[in-house]
N, C-alpha and C positions, 0 to 999 in steps of 0.2 A: 081308829087309831085317826085323835083328829088333831092338824098345830094351830097355830096361830100365831102367826105377826102383828105386834099391837101398838103403832108408832105415836110419837109423842115430842110434841114443839112447846118445848118449856121458856118461861119465862128466859132473858138472866141473868137475871138475878134471885132467882129461884134452883137453881144448875143440881150448886151441893144438895140442896136437901133431898130435893127431888129423886137424884142419887141413892140418900140415905134408905130418906122412907123405899122406895122400889125394891134396892140393895136389903133390909128387913123386908119385905114381902113375899123377895123370889126363898130366902131363905123360911122362911115357915109354908110357902106355898108348898114348896120339892118335898114335906114331908107331906102332904095329904096321898092317900095311898092312889086317887085318880093323873096323879101329876106324875109323868114320867122328866123331863126337864122343865126348869124356869128358865131363861137367860137371861140379864138386862147387857143390852147392849148400848151403847152410843159414839156417834155418832163418828168417826174423821174426819175432822176439819171441821165441826158445827156442835160442839159443846151442848149446844139444847134438845139436839133431838140425839132421840133414842127408839129404839123398837126393843120390846119385849116378845120374844121368841117364849111358848106356851105350848109345851105338848102335851092332849091327854090320852088317855090313855080308850078315852068310849067320848061320841057324842055329847051325853049325857051327865060329864064330868066338869066342863065351864059352870054349867050351871049352877051343882056342887059346888065349887070355888067361891063361884061367887054372896053362899053363905053364909061364908067362914067370916072370921071376925077380922082375918090378921086384911083378910081381901078389906070391907069395909072399912077400917083406919087408913089403909091404904087410900083407900078411894076417897075420903074425905079431905085426908090431908094434903092429893095431890091440886086438890080438886081447885083454887083457882091458884093453881101453880100453872096451869095453861096457857099456852100464848095463841091455845087454837086449839075445838078441839079432839080431842084421840082417836084416833080410827082400827079400825083389825079390820086383817083377810083374811079369812078363813084359808088351810092346806089338805087334803088327803096325802097322805106322805106317798110316794112312788117309791124311796128308795131312803133311805135303810128302811123297814115293814117290822118288823121283831122293837117290843119293846126293851126289851134287854140290847140293844147296839145305839138306842136313842135316850135307857133313863144314866141315869150321873148318882154321884154316890153322893148325899149329901151328908156327909163329915169334910171333904173335899170344901164347902162355897162357908 
């Protein structure tokens, strides 16, 4: 399992468009067999800062995710919305460690 936190700083005038594009990407991403969770978080007190929390079944699944049409559409759509380049940090979960504990129901989002 691999957890990735992607940090995004968006231009103020692009916040609504970034949120829409990111939610569409998250909804499509959670349908991928290798993704257990795909959360879009907006920082309290600073709506220009977002975190994407992506939980993958295997270390190979992020590469597969980046080959999807919805990821390419998101990447291209948000490229000019960024106030600075996005960054990411990778984690190995210490707890919970089971797929079932991380998995979300795609029908809920």
